[in-house]
mmCIF file of the C-alpha atoms, coordinates in Angstrom:
data_MODEL
# 
_entry.id   MODEL 
# 
loop_
_atom_site.group_PDB 
_atom_site.id 
_atom_site.type_symbol 
_atom_site.label_atom_id 
_atom_site.label_alt_id 
_atom_site.label_comp_id 
_atom_site.label_asym_id 
_atom_site.label_entity_id 
_atom_site.label_seq_id 
_atom_site.pdbx_PDB_ins_code 
_atom_site.Cartn_x 
_atom_site.Cartn_y 
_atom_site.Cartn_z 
_atom_site.occupancy 
_atom_site.B_iso_or_equiv 
_atom_site.pdbx_formal_charge 
_atom_site.auth_seq_id 
_atom_site.auth_comp_id 
_atom_site.auth_asym_id 
_atom_site.auth_atom_id 
_atom_site.pdbx_PDB_model_num 
ATOM 1  C CA . UNK A 1 1  ? 20.463 -82.945  -82.235  1.00 0.00 ? 1  UNK A CA 1 
ATOM 2  C CA . UNK A 1 2  ? 16.974 -84.247  -83.012  1.00 0.00 ? 2  UNK A CA 1 
ATOM 3  C CA . UNK A 1 3  ? 15.053 -86.393  -80.533  1.00 0.00 ? 3  UNK A CA 1 
ATOM 4  C CA . UNK A 1 4  ? 15.546 -90.179  -80.565  1.00 0.00 ? 4  UNK A CA 1 
ATOM 5  C CA . UNK A 1 5  ? 12.513 -90.992  -82.725  1.00 0.00 ? 5  UNK A CA 1 
ATOM 6  C CA . UNK A 1 6  ? 13.522 -88.413  -85.337  1.00 0.00 ? 6  UNK A CA 1 
ATOM 7  C CA . UNK A 1 7  ? 17.116 -89.698  -85.345  1.00 0.00 ? 7  UNK A CA 1 
ATOM 8  C CA . UNK A 1 8  ? 15.818 -93.236  -85.949  1.00 0.00 ? 8  UNK A CA 1 
ATOM 9  C CA . UNK A 1 9  ? 13.704 -92.060  -88.896  1.00 0.00 ? 9  UNK A CA 1 
ATOM 10 C CA . UNK A 1 10 ? 16.645 -90.136  -90.358  1.00 0.00 ? 10 UNK A CA 1 
ATOM 11 C CA . UNK A 1 11 ? 18.908 -93.171  -89.866  1.00 0.00 ? 11 UNK A CA 1 
ATOM 12 C CA . UNK A 1 12 ? 16.468 -95.498  -91.610  1.00 0.00 ? 12 UNK A CA 1 
ATOM 13 C CA . UNK A 1 13 ? 15.996 -93.068  -94.497  1.00 0.00 ? 13 UNK A CA 1 
ATOM 14 C CA . UNK A 1 14 ? 19.740 -92.606  -95.010  1.00 0.00 ? 14 UNK A CA 1 
ATOM 15 C CA . UNK A 1 15 ? 20.432 -96.314  -94.632  1.00 0.00 ? 15 UNK A CA 1 
ATOM 16 C CA . UNK A 1 16 ? 17.773 -97.203  -97.200  1.00 0.00 ? 16 UNK A CA 1 
ATOM 17 C CA . UNK A 1 17 ? 19.060 -94.598  -99.659  1.00 0.00 ? 17 UNK A CA 1 
ATOM 18 C CA . UNK A 1 18 ? 22.729 -95.521  -99.319  1.00 0.00 ? 18 UNK A CA 1 
ATOM 19 C CA . UNK A 1 19 ? 22.105 -99.277  -99.485  1.00 0.00 ? 19 UNK A CA 1 
ATOM 20 C CA . UNK A 1 20 ? 19.973 -98.763  -102.602 1.00 0.00 ? 20 UNK A CA 1 
ATOM 21 C CA . UNK A 1 21 ? 22.705 -96.774  -104.321 1.00 0.00 ? 21 UNK A CA 1 
ATOM 22 C CA . UNK A 1 22 ? 25.395 -99.326  -103.418 1.00 0.00 ? 22 UNK A CA 1 
ATOM 23 C CA . UNK A 1 23 ? 23.157 -102.186 -104.566 1.00 0.00 ? 23 UNK A CA 1 
ATOM 24 C CA . UNK A 1 24 ? 22.514 -100.421 -107.873 1.00 0.00 ? 24 UNK A CA 1 
ATOM 25 C CA . UNK A 1 25 ? 26.246 -99.849  -108.439 1.00 0.00 ? 25 UNK A CA 1 
ATOM 26 C CA . UNK A 1 26 ? 27.013 -103.518 -107.732 1.00 0.00 ? 26 UNK A CA 1 
ATOM 27 C CA . UNK A 1 27 ? 23.949 -104.857 -109.577 1.00 0.00 ? 27 UNK A CA 1 
ATOM 28 C CA . UNK A 1 28 ? 22.524 -106.351 -106.371 1.00 0.00 ? 28 UNK A CA 1 
ATOM 29 C CA . UNK A 1 29 ? 19.297 -106.012 -104.451 1.00 0.00 ? 29 UNK A CA 1 
ATOM 30 C CA . UNK A 1 30 ? 19.283 -103.725 -101.381 1.00 0.00 ? 30 UNK A CA 1 
ATOM 31 C CA . UNK A 1 31 ? 18.256 -106.743 -99.287  1.00 0.00 ? 31 UNK A CA 1 
ATOM 32 C CA . UNK A 1 32 ? 21.610 -108.326 -100.170 1.00 0.00 ? 32 UNK A CA 1 
ATOM 33 C CA . UNK A 1 33 ? 23.193 -105.600 -98.045  1.00 0.00 ? 33 UNK A CA 1 
ATOM 34 C CA . UNK A 1 34 ? 20.821 -105.862 -95.091  1.00 0.00 ? 34 UNK A CA 1 
ATOM 35 C CA . UNK A 1 35 ? 23.603 -106.571 -92.571  1.00 0.00 ? 35 UNK A CA 1 
ATOM 36 C CA . UNK A 1 36 ? 25.703 -103.582 -93.644  1.00 0.00 ? 36 UNK A CA 1 
ATOM 37 C CA . UNK A 1 37 ? 25.806 -100.623 -91.260  1.00 0.00 ? 37 UNK A CA 1 
ATOM 38 C CA . UNK A 1 38 ? 25.256 -97.101  -92.531  1.00 0.00 ? 38 UNK A CA 1 
ATOM 39 C CA . UNK A 1 39 ? 28.956 -96.321  -92.080  1.00 0.00 ? 39 UNK A CA 1 
ATOM 40 C CA . UNK A 1 40 ? 30.117 -99.340  -94.069  1.00 0.00 ? 40 UNK A CA 1 
ATOM 41 C CA . UNK A 1 41 ? 27.567 -98.712  -96.813  1.00 0.00 ? 41 UNK A CA 1 
ATOM 42 C CA . UNK A 1 42 ? 28.556 -95.044  -96.984  1.00 0.00 ? 42 UNK A CA 1 
ATOM 43 C CA . UNK A 1 43 ? 32.258 -95.914  -97.231  1.00 0.00 ? 43 UNK A CA 1 
ATOM 44 C CA . UNK A 1 44 ? 31.546 -98.412  -99.997  1.00 0.00 ? 44 UNK A CA 1 
ATOM 45 C CA . UNK A 1 45 ? 29.370 -95.905  -101.855 1.00 0.00 ? 45 UNK A CA 1 
ATOM 46 C CA . UNK A 1 46 ? 32.153 -93.316  -101.782 1.00 0.00 ? 46 UNK A CA 1 
ATOM 47 C CA . UNK A 1 47 ? 34.642 -95.964  -102.925 1.00 0.00 ? 47 UNK A CA 1 
ATOM 48 C CA . UNK A 1 48 ? 32.397 -96.873  -105.862 1.00 0.00 ? 48 UNK A CA 1 
ATOM 49 C CA . UNK A 1 49 ? 31.053 -93.431  -106.838 1.00 0.00 ? 49 UNK A CA 1 
ATOM 50 C CA . UNK A 1 50 ? 33.070 -90.767  -105.013 1.00 0.00 ? 50 UNK A CA 1 
ATOM 51 C CA . UNK A 1 51 ? 35.182 -89.799  -107.994 1.00 0.00 ? 51 UNK A CA 1 
ATOM 52 C CA . UNK A 1 52 ? 32.138 -88.493  -109.838 1.00 0.00 ? 52 UNK A CA 1 
ATOM 53 C CA . UNK A 1 53 ? 31.479 -85.729  -107.276 1.00 0.00 ? 53 UNK A CA 1 
ATOM 54 C CA . UNK A 1 54 ? 27.774 -86.590  -107.437 1.00 0.00 ? 54 UNK A CA 1 
ATOM 55 C CA . UNK A 1 55 ? 27.988 -87.388  -103.715 1.00 0.00 ? 55 UNK A CA 1 
ATOM 56 C CA . UNK A 1 56 ? 29.782 -84.278  -102.562 1.00 0.00 ? 56 UNK A CA 1 
ATOM 57 C CA . UNK A 1 57 ? 32.811 -84.539  -100.314 1.00 0.00 ? 57 UNK A CA 1 
ATOM 58 C CA . UNK A 1 58 ? 33.214 -87.453  -97.897  1.00 0.00 ? 58 UNK A CA 1 
ATOM 59 C CA . UNK A 1 59 ? 34.108 -85.653  -94.647  1.00 0.00 ? 59 UNK A CA 1 
ATOM 60 C CA . UNK A 1 60 ? 31.456 -82.906  -94.872  1.00 0.00 ? 60 UNK A CA 1 
ATOM 61 C CA . UNK A 1 61 ? 28.851 -85.576  -95.650  1.00 0.00 ? 61 UNK A CA 1 
ATOM 62 C CA . UNK A 1 62 ? 29.937 -87.778  -92.753  1.00 0.00 ? 62 UNK A CA 1 
ATOM 63 C CA . UNK A 1 63 ? 30.148 -84.810  -90.376  1.00 0.00 ? 63 UNK A CA 1 
ATOM 64 C CA . UNK A 1 64 ? 26.597 -83.771  -91.278  1.00 0.00 ? 64 UNK A CA 1 
ATOM 65 C CA . UNK A 1 65 ? 25.326 -87.309  -90.680  1.00 0.00 ? 65 UNK A CA 1 
ATOM 66 C CA . UNK A 1 66 ? 27.126 -87.442  -87.308  1.00 0.00 ? 66 UNK A CA 1 
ATOM 67 C CA . UNK A 1 67 ? 25.454 -84.164  -86.333  1.00 0.00 ? 67 UNK A CA 1 
ATOM 68 C CA . UNK A 1 68 ? 22.021 -85.486  -87.284  1.00 0.00 ? 68 UNK A CA 1 
ATOM 69 C CA . UNK A 1 69 ? 22.066 -88.988  -85.819  1.00 0.00 ? 69 UNK A CA 1 
ATOM 70 C CA . UNK A 1 70 ? 25.293 -89.424  -83.837  1.00 0.00 ? 70 UNK A CA 1 
ATOM 71 C CA . UNK A 1 71 ? 28.432 -91.467  -84.410  1.00 0.00 ? 71 UNK A CA 1 
ATOM 72 C CA . UNK A 1 72 ? 27.107 -94.715  -82.901  1.00 0.00 ? 72 UNK A CA 1 
ATOM 73 C CA . UNK A 1 73 ? 24.103 -94.784  -85.222  1.00 0.00 ? 73 UNK A CA 1 
ATOM 74 C CA . UNK A 1 74 ? 26.463 -94.712  -88.194  1.00 0.00 ? 74 UNK A CA 1 
ATOM 75 C CA . UNK A 1 75 ? 28.817 -97.513  -87.140  1.00 0.00 ? 75 UNK A CA 1 
ATOM 76 C CA . UNK A 1 76 ? 27.078 -99.801  -84.607  1.00 0.00 ? 76 UNK A CA 1 
ATOM 77 C CA . UNK A 1 77 ? 24.911 -102.531 -86.176  1.00 0.00 ? 77 UNK A CA 1 
ATOM 78 C CA . UNK A 1 78 ? 21.201 -102.279 -85.321  1.00 0.00 ? 78 UNK A CA 1 
ATOM 79 C CA . UNK A 1 79 ? 21.176 -105.685 -83.572  1.00 0.00 ? 79 UNK A CA 1 
ATOM 80 C CA . UNK A 1 80 ? 23.977 -104.587 -81.220  1.00 0.00 ? 80 UNK A CA 1 
ATOM 81 C CA . UNK A 1 81 ? 22.221 -101.290 -80.423  1.00 0.00 ? 81 UNK A CA 1 
ATOM 82 C CA . UNK A 1 82 ? 19.011 -103.131 -79.536  1.00 0.00 ? 82 UNK A CA 1 
ATOM 83 C CA . UNK A 1 83 ? 20.907 -105.589 -77.313  1.00 0.00 ? 83 UNK A CA 1 
ATOM 84 C CA . UNK A 1 84 ? 22.584 -102.756 -75.410  1.00 0.00 ? 84 UNK A CA 1 
ATOM 85 C CA . UNK A 1 85 ? 19.247 -100.969 -74.840  1.00 0.00 ? 85 UNK A CA 1 
ATOM 86 C CA . UNK A 1 86 ? 17.495 -104.097 -73.563  1.00 0.00 ? 86 UNK A CA 1 
# 
């Protein structure tokens, strides 16, 4: 697993990408989804676009993300993670 700084960069990149794709599908702005965790955004993206196979398969995608950044980074909101660290 990458070091903490690298995991944070990967998390931010994935979160930005997934929120952008969900926002586009719902005709929203990505900032409208700013409170949504990566896991929730990913689930919603697969609900909206998963049938097209443009995303690949859900479980392999989620498993790869878990391996890169860990389970907590996918599901725990950023504000809660910061509160636990402090």
